[in-house]
C-alpha positions as CSV (number, residue, x, y, z in Angstrom):
1,X,5.9,-16.8,-22.7
2,X,5.7,-13.7,-20.7
3,X,4.6,-10.6,-22.2
4,X,6.7,-7.1,-21.9
5,X,4.6,-6.8,-18.8
6,X,7.0,-9.1,-16.8
7,X,9.2,-6.0,-16.4
8,X,7.9,-2.7,-14.7
9,X,9.6,0.6,-15.3
10,X,7.3,3.3,-13.6
11,X,7.3,6.3,-15.8
12,X,5.3,9.7,-15.0
13,X,2.7,9.9,-17.6
14,X,0.5,12.9,-16.2
15,X,1.4,15.4,-13.5
16,X,-1.6,17.7,-12.2
17,X,-1.2,20.3,-9.8
18,X,-4.5,19.8,-8.2
19,X,-6.9,16.7,-9.0
20,X,-9.8,15.0,-7.2
21,X,-7.6,11.7,-7.1
22,X,-5.2,10.4,-9.2
23,X,-6.4,7.0,-9.1
24,X,-9.9,8.4,-10.4
25,X,-8.1,10.1,-13.2
26,X,-6.2,7.2,-14.2
27,X,-9.6,4.9,-14.0
28,X,-11.1,7.5,-16.1
29,X,-8.3,7.2,-18.7
30,X,-8.5,3.4,-18.9
31,X,-12.1,3.9,-20.4
32,X,-11.0,5.9,-23.4
33,X,-9.7,4.7,-26.7
34,X,-6.0,5.3,-25.9
35,X,-5.6,3.8,-22.4
36,X,-2.4,4.4,-20.4
37,X,0.4,1.4,-20.6
38,X,1.7,-0.6,-18.1
39,X,3.9,1.3,-15.5
40,X,2.1,4.5,-16.2
41,X,2.3,7.1,-13.2
42,X,0.0,9.9,-12.5
43,X,1.2,12.3,-9.7
44,X,-0.4,15.2,-8.1
45,X,0.8,18.4,-6.2
46,X,-2.8,18.4,-4.5
47,X,-5.6,16.0,-4.3
48,X,-9.1,16.9,-2.9
49,X,-10.7,13.5,-2.9
50,X,-7.8,10.8,-1.7
51,X,-8.8,8.0,0.3
52,X,-7.2,5.1,1.8
53,X,-8.8,1.6,2.6
54,X,-12.7,1.5,3.3
55,X,-14.0,4.9,3.6
56,X,-10.9,6.6,5.0
57,X,-9.9,9.8,4.1
58,X,-6.1,10.5,3.0
59,X,-4.6,13.6,4.3
60,X,-1.7,15.4,2.7
61,X,-0.6,19.2,2.5
62,X,-0.2,20.5,-1.2
63,X,3.2,19.6,-2.4
64,X,4.4,18.0,1.1
65,X,4.4,14.3,-0.1
66,X,4.1,11.6,-2.7
67,X,0.5,11.5,-3.9
68,X,0.4,9.0,-7.1
69,X,-0.8,6.3,-8.8
70,X,0.6,3.1,-10.9
71,X,-1.0,1.4,-13.7
72,X,0.0,-2.3,-13.4
73,X,-0.8,-5.0,-15.7
74,X,0.6,-8.2,-14.6
75,X,0.9,-10.9,-16.9
76,X,-1.5,-13.9,-16.4
77,X,-2.5,-13.2,-12.8
78,X,-5.8,-14.5,-11.9
79,X,-8.4,-13.3,-9.2
80,X,-7.3,-15.9,-6.3
81,X,-3.3,-14.9,-6.8
82,X,-4.2,-11.1,-5.9
83,X,-2.4,-11.4,-2.5
84,X,0.9,-11.3,-4.0
85,X,0.1,-8.1,-5.9
86,X,-1.1,-6.5,-2.6
87,X,2.2,-7.8,-1.0
88,X,4.7,-6.5,-4.0
89,X,3.3,-2.7,-3.5
90,X,3.1,-2.8,0.1
91,X,6.8,-4.3,0.5
92,X,8.0,-1.7,-2.3
93,X,6.8,1.3,-0.1
94,X,8.0,-0.3,3.0
95,X,11.5,-0.9,1.4
96,X,11.3,2.7,0.5
97,X,10.8,4.1,3.9
98,X,13.3,1.7,5.4
99,X,16.0,3.3,2.9
100,X,15.7,6.8,4.4
101,X,15.1,5.4,8.1
102,X,17.4,2.5,8.3
103,X,17.2,2.4,12.1
104,X,13.4,2.6,12.1
105,X,11.0,-0.2,12.7
106,X,9.4,-0.3,9.5
107,X,6.6,-2.6,9.3
108,X,3.4,-3.3,6.8
109,X,-0.1,-3.3,8.8
110,X,-2.4,-5.6,7.5
111,X,-3.2,-5.6,4.6
112,X,-1.2,-2.7,3.4
113,X,-0.5,0.3,5.4
114,X,3.1,1.2,6.2
115,X,4.0,1.9,9.7
116,X,7.2,3.3,11.2
117,X,6.7,2.1,15.0
118,X,3.2,2.8,16.1
119,X,2.8,5.4,13.5
120,X,1.2,5.2,9.9
121,X,3.7,6.8,7.2
122,X,2.2,5.4,3.9
123,X,-1.2,4.2,2.6
124,X,-2.1,2.0,-0.4
125,X,-5.2,1.7,-2.4
126,X,-5.4,-1.1,-5.0
127,X,-8.3,-0.9,-7.5
128,X,-8.6,-3.8,-9.9
129,X,-10.0,-4.7,-13.3
130,X,-11.2,-8.1,-13.7
131,X,-12.2,-10.1,-16.8
132,X,-13.8,-13.2,-15.7
133,X,-11.1,-14.9,-13.4
134,X,-8.5,-12.9,-14.9
135,X,-6.9,-9.5,-14.1
136,X,-6.7,-7.1,-16.7
137,X,-5.5,-4.5,-14.4
138,X,-4.4,-3.0,-11.1
139,X,-4.3,0.9,-10.1
140,X,-2.3,1.0,-7.1
141,X,-2.6,4.4,-5.3
142,X,0.3,5.4,-2.8
143,X,0.3,8.2,-0.4
144,X,3.5,8.3,1.2
145,X,4.3,11.0,3.8
146,X,7.6,12.9,3.0
147,X,7.8,16.5,4.1
148,X,4.3,16.5,6.1
149,X,4.6,18.6,9.5
150,X,0.9,19.7,9.8
151,X,-1.2,16.6,10.8
152,X,-4.6,17.5,12.0
153,X,-5.9,16.0,15.1
154,X,-6.4,12.5,15.9
155,X,-3.5,12.1,13.1
156,X,-0.9,14.4,14.8
157,X,-0.6,11.4,17.2
158,X,-0.9,8.3,15.0
159,X,0.9,9.5,11.8
160,X,4.4,10.5,10.7
161,X,6.4,11.3,7.8
162,X,10.1,10.9,7.0
163,X,10.7,14.6,7.6
164,X,9.6,14.6,10.7
165,X,11.3,11.4,11.9
166,X,14.5,12.8,10.6
167,X,14.0,16.5,11.4
168,X,14.9,17.6,8.1
169,X,13.1,18.4,4.5
170,X,13.9,15.9,1.8
171,X,13.7,16.0,-1.9
172,X,10.2,14.7,-3.4
173,X,12.1,13.7,-6.8
174,X,14.4,11.8,-4.9
175,X,12.2,9.9,-2.8
176,X,10.1,9.0,-6.1
177,X,13.0,7.6,-7.6
178,X,13.5,5.5,-4.7
179,X,10.0,4.3,-5.0
180,X,10.3,3.5,-8.4
181,X,13.3,1.5,-8.0
182,X,11.6,-0.5,-5.3
183,X,8.6,-1.1,-7.4
184,X,10.4,-2.5,-10.2
185,X,12.7,-4.7,-7.9
186,X,9.6,-6.1,-6.0
187,X,7.6,-6.6,-9.2
188,X,10.1,-9.2,-10.4
189,X,9.1,-11.4,-7.8
190,X,5.5,-11.2,-8.9
191,X,6.2,-11.6,-12.7
192,X,8.2,-14.3,-12.1
193,X,5.8,-16.1,-9.9
194,X,8.2,-16.2,-6.8
195,X,4.9,-15.5,-4.6
196,X,6.3,-17.6,-1.7
197,X,9.3,-15.2,-1.3
198,X,6.7,-12.1,-1.4
199,X,4.6,-13.9,1.3
200,X,7.3,-14.8,3.2
201,X,9.1,-11.1,3.2
202,X,5.6,-9.9,4.0
203,X,5.3,-12.0,7.2
204,X,8.3,-10.7,8.2
205,X,7.3,-7.1,7.9
206,X,4.1,-7.7,9.6
207,X,2.8,-5.1,11.9
208,X,2.6,-6.3,15.5
209,X,3.7,-9.9,14.7
210,X,3.3,-11.8,17.7
211,X,2.2,-9.2,19.9
212,X,-1.3,-9.0,21.6
213,X,-3.7,-6.6,20.1
214,X,-7.2,-5.5,20.8
215,X,-9.5,-5.8,17.3
216,X,-13.1,-5.4,17.0
217,X,-15.3,-7.9,15.2
218,X,-17.2,-5.4,12.7
219,X,-20.0,-7.7,12.4
220,X,-20.9,-8.2,16.1
221,X,-19.1,-5.1,17.8
222,X,-17.4,-7.6,19.9
223,X,-13.8,-6.8,21.2
224,X,-11.6,-9.4,20.9
225,X,-7.9,-9.7,22.2
226,X,-5.6,-11.5,20.5
227,X,-2.0,-12.3,19.3
228,X,-1.4,-11.4,15.7
229,X,0.0,-14.6,14.3
230,X,0.5,-13.7,10.5
231,X,-1.7,-13.9,7.2
232,X,-2.7,-16.9,5.5
233,X,-2.3,-17.7,2.0
234,X,-5.9,-16.5,1.1
235,X,-4.9,-12.8,2.5
236,X,-7.1,-13.3,6.0
237,X,-5.4,-12.5,9.1
238,X,-4.6,-15.1,11.4
239,X,-5.3,-14.2,15.1
240,X,-5.1,-16.4,18.4
241,X,-6.4,-16.0,21.6
242,X,-5.8,-18.0,24.8
243,X,-8.1,-20.6,23.6
244,X,-8.9,-20.3,20.0
245,X,-7.7,-19.4,16.6
246,X,-9.5,-16.9,14.2
247,X,-9.0,-15.8,10.7
248,X,-10.4,-12.6,9.3
249,X,-10.9,-11.2,5.8
250,X,-10.8,-7.5,5.2
251,X,-13.2,-5.5,6.5
252,X,-14.3,-8.1,8.9
253,X,-12.1,-7.0,11.8
254,X,-10.6,-3.5,13.0
255,X,-7.6,-2.6,14.8
256,X,-8.4,-1.1,18.4
257,X,-4.9,-1.0,20.2
């Protein structure tokens, strides 16, 4: 039998005017005697230490964008099945963006950034708590550029927002509701073990799939020109040069151009 965590109903549990990081705030509360429940959402008007993958910082003007973290407690999910968790969140965010930009080329850049064309519009940071091989919880931090208009260099060329794309401001509350609905819908696929559907949808959304891209192999500094073939079931990025297939895990390769 599945637990009540089979269903995800995101609900704002704490709203900050300013906080270092919604992920950090949620992680701190997980260590208290009354931890937040599955689906709890922490939001903030402004955060001073938001970050993305690796050591990347997340830029967001106060009150302009959605900056939030969601607590997930997937039922019976093990450490070797974390890719569907990443995919469900990324696809939910991409679906939200597509709702407002129906004509936009919305894609997921491996592993979980969301792009419109060649510009980043959203970032996701997942932090997991494990007990042995069993996942106990995931804090999914989401930054979605909604009304951002003041991107510093060099982000002015590489980032965009819904408002910038549409030429008008949007209601943060309305976009948040759309995001919560998308998270709930995609979570059903995760909870009912329809991982192949998530993987297929992720492949179809994969940024620059079938295109030639220049990468840097982090361990050696070597530049690699390769075609993006897809993502394997273990989460590794599959690349194809003229002669050889390559498979890279996160933090092993960096996109250049």
